[in-house]
Each structure stands twice: as structure tokens, then as C-alpha cells.
C-alpha atoms as one frame of an Amber mdcrd trajectory, in Angstrom:
protein
 -72.465 -44.378  19.331 -74.523 -43.882  16.314 -73.124 -40.735  16.065 -69.425
 -42.120  15.609 -70.560 -44.795  12.680 -72.630 -41.347  11.108 -69.018 -39.228
  11.296 -66.871 -41.949  10.379 -68.845 -43.086   7.375 -68.737 -39.658   5.798
 -65.314 -38.814   6.557 -64.052 -41.880   4.792 -66.470 -40.993   1.885 -64.921
 -37.972   2.112 -61.300 -39.126   1.286 -62.447 -41.785  -1.264 -60.571 -41.494
  -4.659 -62.506 -39.916  -7.181 -64.718 -42.262  -9.171 -67.225 -41.724 -11.784
 -70.324 -42.521  -8.881 -73.455 -43.730 -10.033 -76.656 -45.773  -9.429 -75.767
 -48.589 -11.518 -78.291 -50.095 -14.160 -79.343 -53.857 -13.398 -77.899 -53.852
  -9.823 -78.982 -55.376  -6.871 -79.151 -53.580  -3.307 -78.868 -54.422   0.082
 -79.228 -51.383   2.459 -78.803 -51.006   6.444 -80.726 -48.697   8.052 -81.372
 -46.689  11.662 -82.994 -44.271  12.706 -85.850 -42.913  14.292 -90.061 -42.907
  14.119 -91.617 -40.047  15.404 -95.530 -41.225  15.935 -98.586 -39.254  15.651
-100.056 -37.588  18.879-102.955 -39.385  19.382-100.788 -42.806  19.167 -99.887
 -41.858  22.454 -96.218 -43.530  21.894 -92.874 -41.996  22.350 -90.540 -40.853
  19.304 -88.478 -44.648  19.589 -85.363 -46.326  17.591 -85.743 -47.992  14.129
 -83.837 -50.037  12.138 -84.427 -51.265   8.857 -83.088 -53.737   5.642 -83.878
 -52.912   2.026 -83.585 -55.372  -1.185 -83.377 -53.257  -4.459 -83.181 -53.783
  -7.725 -81.978 -50.638 -10.156 -84.539 -51.494 -13.337 -82.276 -48.836 -14.977
 -80.299 -45.647 -13.799 -82.942 -43.837 -12.249 -85.836 -46.412 -11.375 -85.450
 -48.980  -8.631 -87.836 -50.793  -6.847 -86.832 -51.778  -3.314 -88.614 -53.845
  -0.592 -88.258 -52.586   3.303 -88.604 -53.764   6.368 -88.679 -51.808   9.820
 -88.866 -52.453  13.283 -89.587 -50.610  16.594 -89.840 -51.036  19.758 -92.019
 -47.738  20.790 -92.255 -46.756  24.510 -96.402 -45.417  25.969 -96.239 -41.821
  25.864 -98.882 -41.912  28.569-101.066 -44.223  30.974-103.660 -44.122  27.758
-101.879 -47.180  25.726 -98.929 -49.342  26.101 -95.106 -50.172  25.037 -96.067
 -51.390  21.293 -93.681 -53.146  18.864 -94.412 -51.785  15.438 -93.231 -53.308
  11.805 -93.840 -52.015   8.732 -93.315 -54.195   5.054 -93.524 -52.137   1.969
 -92.672 -52.332  -1.573 -91.799 -48.564  -3.357 -90.504 -47.450  -6.532 -87.700
 -44.696  -5.843 -87.024 -41.956  -8.590 -83.410 -41.197  -8.475 -82.265 -38.156
  -9.888 -78.538 -37.397 -11.341 -77.892 -40.718 -11.012 -74.492 -40.647 -12.726
 -73.038 -38.186  -9.370 -71.921 -38.961  -6.172 -74.276 -37.762  -4.860 -77.586
 -38.861  -6.355 -80.889 -37.630  -4.512 -84.223 -39.647  -4.624 -87.976 -39.344
  -4.263 -89.448 -42.729  -2.844 -93.307 -43.802  -2.858 -94.903 -47.237  -2.076
 -97.092 -49.685  -0.416 -97.037 -52.246   2.034 -98.716 -52.963   5.421 -98.184
 -51.979   9.110 -98.353 -54.311  12.008 -98.706 -53.057  15.687 -98.365 -55.774
  18.679 -99.037 -53.858  21.944 -98.076 -55.241  25.081-101.998 -55.230  25.975
-104.569 -55.876  23.315-105.354 -56.981  20.285-102.532 -56.497  17.659-103.213
 -54.416  14.452-102.467 -54.830  11.006-103.523 -52.012   8.134-102.320 -51.438
   4.947 -99.815 -48.756   4.489 -98.483 -45.507   1.921 -95.643 -44.210   1.994
 -93.886 -41.226   0.654 -90.239 -39.113   0.916 -87.227 -38.098  -0.293 -83.559
 -38.934   0.085 -80.233 -39.456  -0.978 -77.531 -41.924  -1.692 -74.020 -40.563
  -1.484 -71.265 -43.084  -3.209 -68.046 -43.743  -2.552 -65.666 -47.104  -2.955
 -66.081 -47.646  -6.476 -69.770 -47.593  -6.544 -70.233 -50.329  -4.305 -71.519
 -48.612  -1.106 -73.149 -45.495  -0.484 -73.709 -43.566   2.570 -77.869 -43.371
   2.905 -80.226 -41.018   4.171 -83.780 -41.167   4.305 -87.273 -39.351   5.280
 -90.582 -41.148   4.885 -94.072 -39.816   6.016 -96.175 -43.207   7.282 -99.850
 -43.578   6.474-101.940 -45.945   7.562-105.253 -47.623   6.671-108.408 -47.412
   7.424-107.783 -45.351  10.608-105.361 -42.039   9.185-102.637 -42.514  11.556
 -99.420 -40.462  10.622 -95.567 -41.453  11.586 -92.552 -39.678  10.013 -89.734
 -41.974   9.734 -86.059 -40.744   9.418 -82.921 -42.697   9.045 -79.653 -42.850
   7.504 -77.685 -46.422   6.664 -75.292 -47.889   4.052 -76.732 -49.340   0.528
 -74.456 -51.833  -1.132 -74.673 -52.389  -4.931 -74.197 -55.768  -5.475 -73.772
 -55.977  -9.510 -70.854 -54.407 -11.452 -73.160 -55.023 -15.242 -73.161 -51.285
 -15.671 -69.148 -51.007 -15.994 -68.924 -54.441 -17.569 -70.998 -52.768 -20.983
 -68.714 -49.613 -20.998
């Protein structure tokens, strides 16, 4: 099902009318994402489906601040652990390269928290650092962008790692950049 949504979104983007796509200064955004999270070997959790939402604000065409929430229910890899719900909350800075193009790559980094709730045993709540890269492909007159993202998640004080990759849609909610042209 996810593949069909991705293919349909890419197809619609390829056939959309040519527009001056851009990451708009002063715009708010809402993103919905689906993907996978791969856990480091010592965590003994299987790679699991992840979903997330983000709310952002573009200070200018290059810089965005975005709050992100993700959630996954990870299955135990072996008998040494148990099924675990993992949630992340983080505030990120995104730097967009070539913000006036249809295809806008970006770098992201931020801080937050990771909360793990195993079926058996105590819950964990740790500091989280994340960084990664992604791109947005704008279509429908700068209102919607196909988004793809890869993040390295590191929690502290125990430096446990996971890799999270996702695809989704970003909706820009303000057209203030066009109003001033």
C-alpha cells in the first residue's frame, strides 16, 4: 500500500504544471510521514514501521525550525528483550539548499527525547540527538511537497543508535512569499 501511495504521489508530481516552486519564507508547514526504524544490534529490536508528524515554520527560504513526533511498535528480536513501543519528540533546525527549485535538498539536526516502553520491564526516557538529510519535491503551486528523509538517532546517556527513514507529504500553509512579489 505504501509503495502505491509513493508511486501515485511521484506520478502526480511529474505531471503537475510547471511552477516556480520554492520553500517559502514565513510559511508554516505540516508534514505526515511513514517509514521504517532500524535499531542498533544491542537493543535486540526488529526493524519496524514508523509513522510521524511534524509542524514547522520557515524563518526564511533556507532555515526552518520543526517539531517532530514519531512512534513505532518494535517487535523483540530474540528472547533477551520484549516488544517495545518507541516514541521520539524532537525540535530540529533544517537548512534547505536551492530553496527556489522544485527539488529542495536539506540537512537537519536537533535535540529532543526518546521514550521506550517495553511490554515487560521499566520505561526509559532519554535525551535524543538526531541529524540527517532529506529532500522536498514541490508540486501543486508550492502548496504540497513530497518529502523523503533519513535520520540517525542517538540517545544519551547510553549511546544507543537507530536509523529512521521515511517518506511523506509536507503542506505549506502560508502564501506570504507570493503576496509580497
